[in-house]
C-alpha positions as CSV (number, residue, x, y, z in Angstrom):
1,M,9.8,46.8,-19.9
2,V,8.3,50.2,-19.6
3,T,7.0,50.9,-23.1
4,A,6.1,54.4,-24.2
5,T,2.7,54.2,-26.0
6,K,1.9,57.8,-26.6
7,L,4.8,59.8,-28.0
8,P,5.1,63.6,-28.1
9,F,7.1,63.3,-31.3
10,S,7.2,61.3,-34.5
11,L,10.2,59.7,-36.2
12,S,9.9,58.2,-39.7
13,V,12.7,56.3,-41.4
14,I,13.0,56.8,-45.2
15,R,15.0,54.0,-46.8
16,T,16.3,54.2,-50.4
17,F,17.7,51.1,-52.0
18,A,18.1,49.6,-55.5
19,Y,15.5,47.3,-56.8
20,E,17.9,44.7,-58.2
21,P,16.0,43.3,-61.3
22,G,15.9,46.7,-63.0
23,G,18.4,48.7,-61.0
24,Q,15.7,51.2,-60.2
25,A,15.8,53.2,-57.0
26,V,13.0,52.3,-54.5
27,T,12.0,54.3,-51.4
28,A,10.2,52.9,-48.4
29,E,9.0,54.9,-45.4
30,K,8.2,53.5,-41.9
31,E,7.4,55.2,-38.6
32,A,9.5,54.2,-35.6
33,T,7.2,53.6,-32.6
34,K,9.0,51.1,-30.3
35,F,10.4,53.3,-27.6
36,V,10.9,52.7,-23.9
37,L,11.2,55.0,-20.9
38,L,14.1,53.4,-19.0
39,P,17.6,52.8,-20.5
40,G,17.8,49.4,-18.8
41,A,14.6,48.3,-20.5
42,N,16.1,49.0,-23.9
43,S,17.6,45.6,-24.5
44,L,19.3,45.6,-27.8
45,T,18.7,41.9,-28.3
46,G,15.1,42.3,-29.3
47,A,13.4,44.0,-32.3
48,A,15.1,47.2,-33.3
49,T,13.3,50.6,-33.2
50,V,15.0,51.5,-36.4
51,F,16.1,48.8,-38.8
52,I,18.1,49.3,-42.0
53,R,20.6,47.4,-44.1
54,E,24.1,48.4,-44.9
55,N,24.5,50.5,-48.0
56,E,20.9,51.7,-47.9
57,G,20.2,55.4,-48.1
58,V,18.6,56.7,-44.9
59,E,16.7,59.9,-44.2
60,L,15.1,60.7,-40.8
61,L,12.0,62.7,-40.6
62,F,11.9,63.9,-36.9
63,E,8.9,66.1,-36.0
64,A,7.6,67.4,-32.6
65,A,5.3,70.0,-31.2
66,D,8.1,70.8,-28.7
67,A,10.5,73.0,-30.6
68,G,13.2,72.1,-28.0
69,A,12.9,68.3,-28.6
70,R,16.2,66.6,-29.6
71,L,17.1,63.3,-31.3
72,Y,20.4,61.9,-30.0
73,L,22.1,59.3,-32.3
74,P,25.7,58.1,-32.0
75,C,26.3,57.9,-35.7
76,L,25.4,61.5,-36.5
77,D,29.2,62.3,-36.7
78,V,29.2,60.6,-40.2
79,A,25.9,62.2,-41.4
80,E,25.9,63.7,-44.9
81,D,23.6,66.5,-43.7
82,A,26.3,67.6,-41.3
83,G,25.2,71.2,-41.2
84,R,22.1,70.2,-39.2
85,V,24.0,68.3,-36.5
86,L,24.2,70.1,-33.1
87,H,26.0,69.1,-29.9
88,D,25.6,69.4,-26.2
89,D,26.9,67.5,-23.1
90,A,24.7,64.5,-24.0
91,G,26.2,64.1,-27.4
92,D,25.3,64.9,-31.1
93,Y,21.7,65.6,-31.9
94,I,19.3,67.0,-34.5
95,A,16.3,69.3,-33.9
96,P,12.8,68.6,-35.2
97,S,12.0,69.8,-38.7
98,A,9.5,69.3,-41.5
99,E,12.4,68.5,-43.8
100,P,14.0,65.0,-43.8
101,F,17.5,64.7,-42.4
102,R,19.9,63.0,-44.7
103,L,21.9,60.4,-42.8
104,C,23.6,58.6,-45.7
105,G,23.1,58.0,-49.4
106,A,22.1,54.8,-51.2
107,G,24.7,52.6,-52.8
108,K,27.6,53.9,-50.8
109,E,29.5,52.2,-48.0
110,G,27.9,54.5,-45.4
111,L,26.7,53.1,-42.1
112,L,28.6,50.1,-40.8
113,V,27.0,47.0,-39.4
114,E,26.2,47.9,-35.9
115,R,23.6,48.1,-33.2
116,M,23.4,51.2,-31.1
117,A,21.2,52.8,-28.5
118,F,19.7,56.3,-29.1
119,F,17.2,58.5,-27.4
120,V,14.8,61.3,-27.9
121,L,14.4,64.1,-25.4
122,A,10.9,65.7,-25.7
123,E,8.9,67.6,-23.1
124,G,11.4,66.8,-20.4
125,T,11.3,63.1,-20.9
126,R,13.8,60.7,-22.5
127,Y,12.5,58.0,-24.9
128,Y,15.0,55.3,-25.6
129,G,15.3,53.2,-28.8
130,S,17.7,51.0,-30.7
131,F,19.2,51.6,-34.2
132,E,20.3,48.5,-36.1
133,V,22.3,48.4,-39.3
134,A,22.1,44.8,-40.6
135,P,24.4,43.1,-43.1
136,R,23.2,42.9,-46.7
137,Q,24.7,39.8,-48.2
138,L,24.8,37.6,-45.1
139,D,22.3,36.8,-42.4
140,H,23.3,38.0,-38.9
141,S,24.6,34.7,-37.7
142,E,26.8,34.2,-40.7
143,W,28.1,37.8,-40.4
144,K,28.9,37.2,-36.8
145,I,30.8,34.0,-37.6
146,M,32.8,35.9,-40.1
147,Q,33.6,38.6,-37.5
148,Q,34.5,36.1,-34.8
149,E,36.8,34.1,-37.2
150,L,38.6,37.2,-38.1
151,E,39.1,38.0,-34.4
152,A,40.5,34.5,-33.9
153,E,43.1,35.2,-36.7
154,F,44.1,38.5,-35.2
155,E,42.4,40.3,-32.4
156,G,40.9,43.6,-33.3
157,L,41.0,43.0,-37.0
158,S,37.2,43.2,-37.5
159,R,36.7,46.5,-35.6
160,S,37.1,50.2,-36.0
161,W,37.0,52.8,-33.2
162,K,37.1,56.5,-32.8
163,K,36.7,58.8,-29.9
164,G,33.1,59.6,-29.4
165,Q,31.5,62.3,-27.3
166,A,29.4,59.9,-25.5
167,G,31.9,57.0,-25.6
168,R,29.2,54.7,-27.0
169,G,30.1,51.3,-28.1
170,I,28.7,48.4,-29.9
171,G,25.3,47.7,-28.4
172,G,25.1,51.1,-26.7
173,E,27.8,50.8,-24.1
174,Q,28.7,54.2,-22.7
175,A,32.0,55.3,-21.3
176,L,33.4,51.8,-21.7
177,P,37.2,51.7,-22.5
178,L,38.1,49.7,-25.6
179,R,40.3,47.3,-23.6
180,A,37.6,46.5,-21.1
181,F,35.1,45.8,-23.9
182,R,37.6,43.5,-25.6
183,D,38.4,41.6,-22.4
184,L,34.7,41.2,-21.5
185,E,34.1,39.8,-25.0
186,R,36.9,37.3,-24.4
187,L,35.4,36.2,-21.0
188,E,32.1,35.8,-22.7
189,A,33.5,33.7,-25.6
190,E,35.5,31.4,-23.4
191,E,33.0,31.0,-20.6
192,S,31.7,27.5,-21.3
193,Q,35.1,25.8,-21.9
194,L,36.7,27.6,-19.0
195,F,33.9,26.8,-16.5
196,A,34.1,23.1,-17.5
197,A,37.9,23.2,-16.8
198,L,37.5,25.0,-13.4
199,L,34.8,22.6,-12.3
200,E,36.9,19.6,-13.2
201,I,39.9,21.1,-11.4
202,R,37.7,21.7,-8.3
203,E,36.8,18.1,-8.2
204,Q,40.1,16.6,-9.3
205,P,43.0,19.0,-8.7
206,R,46.6,18.1,-9.4
207,Y,48.4,16.8,-6.3
208,E,51.6,15.0,-5.1
209,I,51.9,12.0,-2.7
210,K,53.6,13.2,0.5
211,T,54.9,11.2,3.4
212,V,54.1,12.6,6.9
213,Y,55.0,11.0,10.2
214,E,52.5,10.7,13.0
215,K,53.0,9.6,16.6
216,E,51.1,6.5,17.5
217,P,51.3,4.1,20.6
218,I,53.7,1.3,20.4
219,E,50.8,-1.2,20.4
220,A,49.3,0.4,17.3
221,S,49.9,-1.4,14.1
222,G,51.8,0.4,11.5
223,R,54.6,-0.2,9.2
224,L,57.9,1.4,10.2
225,D,60.4,2.9,7.8
226,E,64.0,3.8,8.2
227,K,63.2,7.2,9.6
228,S,60.8,5.7,12.2
229,L,63.5,3.2,13.3
230,R,66.1,5.9,13.6
231,A,63.8,8.0,15.8
232,D,63.0,5.0,18.0
233,L,66.7,4.2,18.5
234,A,67.4,7.8,19.3
235,R,65.0,7.6,22.2
236,G,66.7,4.4,23.5
237,G,63.5,2.4,22.9
238,V,61.9,3.5,26.1
239,S,59.2,5.6,24.6
240,H,55.6,4.4,24.6
241,V,55.0,6.0,21.1
242,Q,56.6,5.6,17.7
243,L,56.6,7.6,14.4
244,I,54.5,5.9,11.8
245,P,54.8,7.0,8.1
246,K,51.5,8.0,6.5
247,K,50.8,8.8,2.8
248,R,48.8,12.0,2.3
249,L,47.7,14.0,-0.8
250,D,49.6,17.3,-1.0
251,Y,47.8,20.0,-2.9
252,D,50.3,22.7,-2.1
253,I,52.3,22.3,-5.3
254,P,53.5,24.8,-7.9
255,E,50.6,24.2,-10.3
256,N,48.0,25.0,-7.7
257,R,49.9,28.0,-6.3
258,M,49.9,29.3,-9.9
259,L,46.2,28.6,-10.1
260,R,45.6,30.6,-7.0
261,I,47.6,33.5,-8.3
262,M,45.6,33.4,-11.6
263,A,42.3,33.2,-9.8
264,D,43.1,36.2,-7.7
265,A,44.2,38.2,-10.8
266,L,40.9,37.2,-12.5
267,S,38.9,38.2,-9.4
268,A,40.7,41.7,-9.5
269,K,39.7,42.0,-13.1
270,L,36.1,41.2,-12.4
271,T,36.1,43.9,-9.7
272,E,37.4,46.4,-12.3
273,F,34.8,45.4,-14.8
274,S,32.1,45.8,-12.2
275,R,32.6,49.5,-12.4
276,Y,30.8,49.3,-15.7
277,T,28.6,46.2,-15.5
278,E,27.0,47.2,-12.2
279,D,26.4,50.8,-13.2
280,P,22.7,51.3,-13.7
281,Q,23.4,53.9,-16.4
282,L,25.0,51.2,-18.5
283,S,22.5,48.5,-18.5
284,G,21.4,48.2,-22.1
285,G,22.5,45.9,-25.0
286,R,25.8,44.0,-24.6
287,M,26.3,45.5,-21.2
288,H,23.4,43.4,-20.0
289,A,25.0,40.3,-21.2
290,F,28.4,41.3,-19.8
291,T,26.9,41.9,-16.4
292,K,25.6,38.3,-16.3
293,T,29.0,37.0,-17.5
294,V,30.9,38.8,-14.7
295,R,28.4,37.4,-12.1
296,R,28.8,33.9,-13.4
297,Y,32.6,34.2,-13.3
298,R,32.4,35.4,-9.7
299,H,30.3,32.4,-8.8
300,I,32.6,29.8,-10.4
301,L,35.6,31.4,-8.6
302,E,33.7,31.1,-5.3
303,E,33.0,27.5,-6.1
304,L,36.7,26.9,-6.6
305,R,37.7,28.7,-3.4
306,S,35.3,26.7,-1.4
307,S,37.0,23.4,-2.2
308,H,38.5,21.6,0.8
309,W,41.9,21.5,-0.8
310,Y,42.1,25.1,-2.0
311,Q,42.8,26.6,1.4
312,T,45.8,24.4,1.8
313,V,47.5,26.0,-1.1
314,S,50.0,28.7,-0.1
315,M,50.3,32.1,-1.8
316,T,53.9,31.8,-2.8
317,E,55.4,33.9,-5.6
318,L,56.5,31.9,-8.6
319,Y,59.2,33.0,-11.0
320,T,58.7,30.3,-13.6
321,V,55.6,28.7,-15.1
322,P,55.2,25.2,-13.6
323,Q,55.4,22.4,-16.2
324,G,52.1,21.0,-15.0
325,I,50.4,24.2,-16.1
326,L,51.5,23.6,-19.7
327,S,50.9,19.8,-19.8
328,D,47.5,19.8,-18.2
329,S,44.9,21.1,-20.6
330,R,42.6,22.2,-17.8
331,Y,45.2,24.4,-16.1
332,Y,46.6,25.6,-19.4
333,M,43.1,26.9,-20.4
334,V,43.1,29.1,-17.3
335,Y,46.7,30.1,-18.0
336,R,45.9,31.1,-21.6
337,L,43.0,33.4,-20.4
338,H,45.3,34.8,-17.7
339,L,47.9,35.8,-20.4
340,A,45.2,37.2,-22.7
341,L,43.9,39.5,-19.9
342,K,47.4,40.8,-19.2
343,R,48.5,41.3,-22.8
344,D,47.6,44.3,-25.0
345,H,47.3,42.7,-28.5
346,L,47.4,46.1,-30.2
347,G,50.7,47.0,-28.8
348,V,49.3,50.3,-27.5
349,T,47.4,51.2,-24.4
350,M,43.9,52.5,-25.0
351,Q,42.9,54.7,-22.1
352,E,40.5,57.0,-23.9
353,L,36.8,56.2,-24.4
354,Y,35.9,55.0,-27.9
355,R,32.8,54.5,-29.9
356,L,33.3,51.0,-31.3
357,S,31.9,49.7,-34.5
358,Y,32.8,47.0,-37.0
359,Q,34.7,47.7,-40.2
360,K,32.8,47.8,-43.5
361,S,31.5,44.4,-44.5
362,S,33.2,44.4,-47.9
363,L,36.6,44.7,-46.2
364,L,35.8,42.1,-43.6
365,Y,34.8,39.7,-46.4
366,E,38.0,40.4,-48.2
367,L,40.1,39.7,-45.1
368,W,38.0,36.6,-44.3
369,C,38.6,35.2,-47.8
370,Y,42.4,35.8,-47.4
371,F,42.5,33.7,-44.2
372,K,40.2,31.1,-45.7
373,L,42.5,30.7,-48.7
374,Q,45.4,30.1,-46.2
375,H,43.4,27.3,-44.6
376,V,42.6,25.8,-48.1
377,L,46.4,25.7,-48.9
378,E,47.1,24.1,-45.5
379,E,45.1,21.1,-46.7
380,F,47.8,20.1,-49.1
381,A,50.9,22.2,-48.2
382,T,52.9,23.3,-45.2
383,E,53.4,26.9,-44.2
384,T,57.0,28.1,-44.6
385,I,57.0,31.9,-44.3
386,R,54.6,34.5,-42.9
387,E,55.2,38.2,-43.7
388,E,52.2,40.0,-42.3
389,S,52.0,43.4,-40.6
390,Y,49.1,45.4,-39.3
391,A,48.5,49.1,-38.9
392,V,45.7,51.4,-37.6
393,G,44.2,53.2,-40.6
394,E,42.7,56.7,-40.9
395,G,39.2,55.3,-40.3
396,G,40.3,54.0,-36.9
397,G,40.3,50.3,-37.8
398,L,43.1,47.8,-37.7
399,S,44.1,46.7,-41.2
400,L,46.4,44.2,-42.8
401,R,49.1,46.0,-44.7
402,D,49.0,45.7,-48.5
403,G,51.6,43.2,-49.8
404,S,51.3,40.9,-46.7
405,R,52.0,37.3,-47.7
406,V,52.2,33.7,-46.6
407,G,54.3,31.0,-48.2
408,F,53.6,27.3,-48.4
409,E,55.2,24.2,-50.0
410,N,54.7,20.5,-50.6
411,D,56.6,17.8,-52.4
412,T,56.1,19.4,-55.9
413,A,55.6,23.1,-55.5
414,R,55.9,26.3,-53.6
415,F,53.1,28.8,-53.2
416,T,52.9,32.4,-52.1
417,L,49.5,34.0,-51.2
418,V,49.7,37.8,-51.4
419,Y,47.2,40.2,-50.0
420,N,46.2,43.4,-51.8
421,Q,49.4,44.0,-53.8
422,T,49.6,46.9,-56.3
423,L,51.3,45.5,-59.4
424,E,53.6,47.8,-61.1
425,Q,54.7,47.9,-64.8
426,R,58.0,46.2,-63.8
427,N,59.1,44.5,-60.6
428,R,62.6,44.8,-59.2
429,D,62.5,41.4,-57.4
430,T,61.1,39.1,-60.1
431,E,61.8,36.0,-58.1
432,R,59.6,37.2,-55.3
433,D,57.0,39.0,-57.4
434,P,57.1,37.5,-60.9
435,L,53.9,39.1,-62.1
436,Y,53.5,42.7,-63.5
437,F,50.8,44.6,-65.3
438,A,50.8,46.3,-68.7
439,T,49.9,50.0,-68.8
440,D,46.2,49.5,-69.5
441,H,43.6,47.5,-71.4
442,N,40.6,49.1,-73.0
443,G,41.4,52.4,-71.3
444,S,41.4,50.8,-67.8
445,S,44.4,50.3,-65.4
446,H,43.1,47.9,-62.7
447,N,46.2,46.7,-61.0
448,H,45.3,46.0,-57.4
449,P,43.9,42.4,-57.1
450,D,42.6,41.4,-53.7
451,L,44.5,38.1,-53.6
452,L,47.4,36.6,-55.7
453,L,48.5,33.0,-55.6
454,H,51.9,32.5,-57.2
455,I,53.0,29.0,-58.0
456,F,56.6,27.8,-58.3
457,S,57.9,24.4,-59.4
458,K,60.2,22.6,-57.0
459,R,61.4,20.4,-59.9
460,T,63.0,23.3,-61.8
461,G,62.6,26.3,-59.5
462,W,60.6,28.1,-62.2
463,Y,57.6,30.3,-61.8
464,V,54.8,28.4,-63.5
465,G,51.8,30.7,-63.1
466,S,49.4,32.7,-60.8
467,I,45.8,32.6,-59.8
468,I,44.0,35.9,-59.2
469,L,41.2,35.9,-56.6
470,E,38.9,38.8,-56.3
471,C,36.6,39.1,-53.3
472,K,33.2,40.6,-54.2
473,Y,30.8,41.3,-51.4
474,R,27.8,41.2,-53.7
475,K,25.5,38.8,-55.5
476,I,26.9,36.9,-58.6
477,S,24.3,38.6,-60.8
478,Q,25.8,42.0,-59.8
479,I,29.3,40.8,-60.7
480,W,28.0,39.7,-64.1
481,S,25.8,42.6,-65.2
482,G,24.3,45.9,-64.2
483,K,25.9,49.2,-63.2
484,R,28.2,47.5,-60.7
485,S,29.3,44.8,-63.1
486,S,32.9,43.7,-62.4
487,L,33.5,41.7,-65.6
488,G,35.5,44.6,-67.1
489,Q,37.8,44.8,-64.0
490,L,38.3,41.0,-63.9
491,E,39.0,40.8,-67.6
492,T,41.6,43.6,-67.2
493,Y,43.3,41.7,-64.4
494,Y,43.7,38.7,-66.7
495,K,44.7,40.5,-70.0
496,N,47.0,43.1,-68.4
497,A,49.0,40.5,-66.5
498,C,52.5,39.8,-67.8
499,S,55.6,38.0,-66.6
500,D,59.1,37.6,-68.0
501,E,59.7,34.7,-65.7
502,I,57.0,32.3,-66.7
503,Y,58.6,28.8,-67.2
504,G,62.1,30.2,-66.9
505,G,61.4,32.9,-69.6
506,R,60.6,30.3,-72.2
507,G,56.9,30.8,-71.7
508,K,57.1,34.5,-72.6
509,V,58.6,33.6,-76.0
510,L,55.7,31.3,-76.7
511,R,53.3,33.9,-75.3
512,T,52.2,31.7,-72.4
513,H,49.8,33.7,-70.2
514,P,51.0,33.8,-66.6
515,V,47.5,34.0,-65.1
516,R,45.9,30.6,-65.2
517,R,42.6,31.6,-63.8
518,V,40.6,34.5,-62.3
519,M,38.3,33.5,-59.5
520,A,35.6,35.8,-58.1
521,L,34.6,34.9,-54.6
522,T,31.2,35.9,-53.4
523,P,28.9,35.3,-50.4
524,D,26.0,34.6,-52.7
525,T,23.7,31.7,-51.9
526,V,23.8,30.6,-55.6
527,T,26.5,27.9,-55.5
528,L,26.4,27.0,-59.2
529,P,29.6,28.6,-60.6
530,L,29.5,30.9,-63.6
531,T,32.2,31.0,-66.2
532,S,33.2,33.4,-69.0
533,D,33.8,32.5,-72.7
534,S,36.1,35.5,-73.3
535,F,38.7,34.7,-70.6
536,P,39.3,32.0,-67.8
537,L,36.9,33.3,-65.1
538,E,34.9,31.3,-62.6
539,T,32.8,32.4,-59.6
540,F,32.8,30.6,-56.3
541,A,30.2,31.1,-53.5
542,L,32.2,31.3,-50.3
543,R,30.1,31.9,-47.3
544,P,30.8,31.9,-43.5
545,G,29.3,29.3,-41.2
546,K,28.7,26.6,-43.7
547,T,30.9,23.7,-44.7
548,N,29.5,24.0,-48.2
549,R,30.4,22.3,-51.4
550,T,31.8,25.5,-52.8
551,R,34.8,25.6,-50.4
552,A,35.6,22.0,-51.4
553,A,35.1,22.9,-55.0
554,L,37.4,25.9,-54.6
555,S,40.1,23.8,-53.0
556,E,39.8,21.1,-55.7
557,H,39.9,23.8,-58.4
558,I,43.1,25.4,-57.0
559,R,44.7,22.0,-56.8
560,Q,43.8,21.3,-60.4
561,Q,45.2,24.6,-61.6
562,I,48.5,23.9,-59.7
563,A,48.7,20.4,-61.2
564,E,48.1,21.7,-64.8
565,A,50.7,24.4,-64.3
566,L,53.3,21.8,-63.2
567,E,52.3,19.5,-66.0
568,A,52.8,22.2,-68.6
569,E,56.3,22.7,-67.3
570,K,57.3,19.4,-69.0
571,I,56.7,21.1,-72.4
572,F,59.4,23.6,-71.7
573,A,61.9,21.4,-69.7
574,P,61.1,17.8,-70.3
575,A,64.5,16.7,-69.0
576,A,65.1,19.4,-66.3
577,Q,66.7,18.3,-63.1
578,S,65.6,19.4,-59.6
579,K,67.4,22.4,-58.3
């Protein structure tokens, strides 16, 4: 690494954040000194030149004796001090000044979790650095697990993208198309399992037993079959040779032909990716890792092709997928990757260059909780319906549409988990959406809970209650008190909720509240739940990457609420028959 030790400029990072015990604003200033002279030396896996956390206020004090010096940073397109942002062929930049440049304010969802390359041009030389925005409520490994698990649920859900002048991506990739980035990530993620499958196929491929006939002298021992005898009779028995049947392993079968087609397609993809991974201008950050991944894939394919049996496999076009591909887990793993590299999961073709980033952490956590709740319900119920749709929002990210839902049932009940539904004063379809909200409570009209779990009895068919789950990407103490307290919002959710359908309408007459519990989900490390005396509220620490007790506690608590709702039904219909 060629490190720049004497810099013809200075760059100070001024961070403003809230000191949580008193809610008092605190400012910290630090000079950025870790710059390198070669872009390839700027590995974004090490310590960052500039390090901040999401939602912190950031100002940059950029000074230089060279009045023509320039600071190029990919995220300047979202800067609050937009009037000072200039542009040339290299991208967006700011000029040196004695006045700090305001990038974003504190307490807002400003800069997203991301790591990007940037550089300073001063006195004719480029000085490269890395800019990291780290998650606030999670450590990096936990945040990455959350992002990966969301991608496993629906590819592209964790990211946002927009056209960038420099086409910079996550980790500083330049001029890398979105689709190529996503495919390279997939190759990287599936590398270990796929390599194990290919190595096993190389050593133990599928085959069929084939009978071939070889000429041997009459004196040679060998068992004749019907075909051999017919051939001997046809020659009148005067020949000195005879046809002897031999058993041979035949590797030229549909499964291996398909394997060869898939290997060639993957090889072509790797050649396409090499346009980027082997470009010396694109050697930093994730691109460095992608380069190694592509090279390892090339090596494993060469290992496969060098097998003694591989060359006996013909290149014959196949019109159907051989059954052996689907039944053999090794071949199926290759086939699954083959399909993924051919398919565009967004349903659109992304040809332009994009600057990729991740969506805001609060949204990611909300989506992650939604899918985690699905998995909790799967522990004791079976999925029956799934009504989910996705759209590209104004911010460039892929989002789950409000009102998306998943249905489950078991022997005693049906459940519907609904995402981000706005609850009106009255619903038209009360069987589907039995809950509505009163106009307001204490001057507030909160009516957009993150998650709703509706419970229906299979004994009577009645709606027997709901659970409201709110996903708060903050510490429990911030939910409970301070300027960002959510207690008022959560109480409104409970007290404003109404239903004419609760227990077949009988519950409304007796003023039975339709919301059984409000649950606030948080990534806090404090696992001891807090409860409210004024309404049924309980907090649950739900955090990625840990099989912690809180998830088990959440699951048990939901089951308990369901059981109590079904038990209360007996008060209203002790002798009701199943519908």
